[in-house]
C-alpha positions in Angstrom: 30.9 233.1 255.3 34.1 234.4 257.0 35.0 238.0 256.7 38.5 237.9 256.1 40.7 241.5 255.5 42.7 241.6 252.6 45.7 243.7 252.7 45.4 247.3 250.7 47.3 247.5 247.4 50.1 250.2 247.6 50.2 253.1 246.0 52.1 253.1 242.8 55.5 255.1 242.7 55.6 255.0 246.3 59.3 253.8 247.4 59.7 250.8 250.1 62.4 251.4 252.9 64.8 248.2 253.0 67.1 247.4 255.6 70.7 247.3 254.3 71.9 243.7 253.9 73.9 242.0 256.9 77.3 241.1 255.4 76.9 237.6 257.0 74.0 236.7 254.9 75.4 236.3 251.2 78.9 235.6 252.6 78.3 231.8 252.3 76.7 232.0 249.1 79.3 233.8 247.7 82.1 231.4 249.3 80.4 228.3 247.8 80.3 229.9 244.3 83.9 230.7 244.6 84.5 227.2 245.5 82.6 225.7 242.9 84.1 227.9 240.3 87.7 227.1 241.6 86.6 223.2 241.5 85.7 223.9 238.0 88.7 225.6 237.1 91.1 223.2 238.7 89.1 220.4 237.0 89.6 222.0 233.7 93.3 222.3 234.1 93.6 218.6 235.3 91.7 217.5 232.4 93.9 219.4 229.8 97.1 218.0 232.1 96.1 214.5 231.2 95.1 215.2 227.6 98.5 216.6 227.2 100.5 213.7 229.0 98.2 210.9 227.3 99.6 213.1 223.8 102.9 212.8 224.8 102.8 209.3 225.4 101.2 208.8 222.4 104.4 210.4 220.5 106.5 208.3 222.2 104.8 205.1 221.4 104.6 206.4 217.9 108.6 207.1 217.8 109.1 203.6 219.5 107.0 202.0 216.8 109.1 203.8 214.1 112.5 202.5 215.3 111.1 199.1 216.0 110.2 199.2 212.2 114.1 200.5 211.6 115.4 197.8 213.6 113.6 194.9 212.3 114.8 196.5 208.7 118.3 196.5 210.0 117.8 192.9 211.6 116.9 191.2 208.1 119.9 192.9 206.3 122.1 191.9 208.7 120.9 188.3 208.1 121.3 188.6 204.8 124.8 189.8 205.3 125.6 186.8 207.5 124.1 184.6 205.0 126.2 186.1 202.3 129.2 185.8 204.4 128.5 182.0 205.4 128.3 180.6 201.9 130.7 178.2 201.3 131.7 179.3 197.8 132.9 182.7 199.3 135.0 181.0 202.1 136.5 178.5 200.0 137.6 181.6 197.5 139.0 183.8 200.7 140.7 180.3 202.1 142.3 179.9 198.4 143.2 183.5 198.4 145.1 183.1 201.8 146.9 179.9 200.5 144.8 177.6 202.5 144.6 174.1 200.8 143.3 170.7 202.0 146.4 168.7 203.1 147.8 165.7 200.8 148.1 163.6 203.6 146.7 163.0 207.2 148.7 162.4 210.0 147.4 161.0 213.3 148.9 161.7 216.7 149.0 159.5 219.5 149.8 160.3 223.2 150.8 157.8 225.5 148.7 157.4 228.5 149.8 157.5 231.8 151.0 154.2 233.2 149.1 154.1 236.5 146.5 156.5 238.1 148.1 158.6 240.6 146.9 159.1 243.9 147.0 162.8 243.8 146.0 165.3 241.5 149.2 167.3 241.6 150.5 163.8 240.7 148.8 163.4 237.5 149.4 167.3 236.5 153.2 166.6 236.9 152.9 163.3 234.6 150.7 165.5 232.1 153.3 168.2 232.0 156.2 165.9 231.4 154.2 164.2 228.5 153.6 167.7 227.0 157.1 169.0 227.4 158.5 165.6 225.7 156.8 166.0 222.7 156.9 169.2 221.1 
């Protein structure tokens, strides 16, 4: 058996003298907690910012979808209006109100061709102008 000495128990009610904590000992722990807390707060605000940005985008998409629906309805209303305006019965009625009628006879206008092909473009234009001024 080996003999070993055990420390004596302290008396109850006694005070221990503690050395004052050194200022540099707890400062790194405090800095790390401050940095960690600041990072958590910044992350929280970034999360809120991202949510509000997404919500704004969702509102814009909803407004655009509503505008698309309205424009599609307007498109189809305009298609119906164009079909109504293009109806042959409506056009014939409007033409008769304006005094337009089908002609009784059809006259054919014949234009005499140039006698010979000209060598330059200016000569050809001069011949065409002469033809047009001769027949009003």
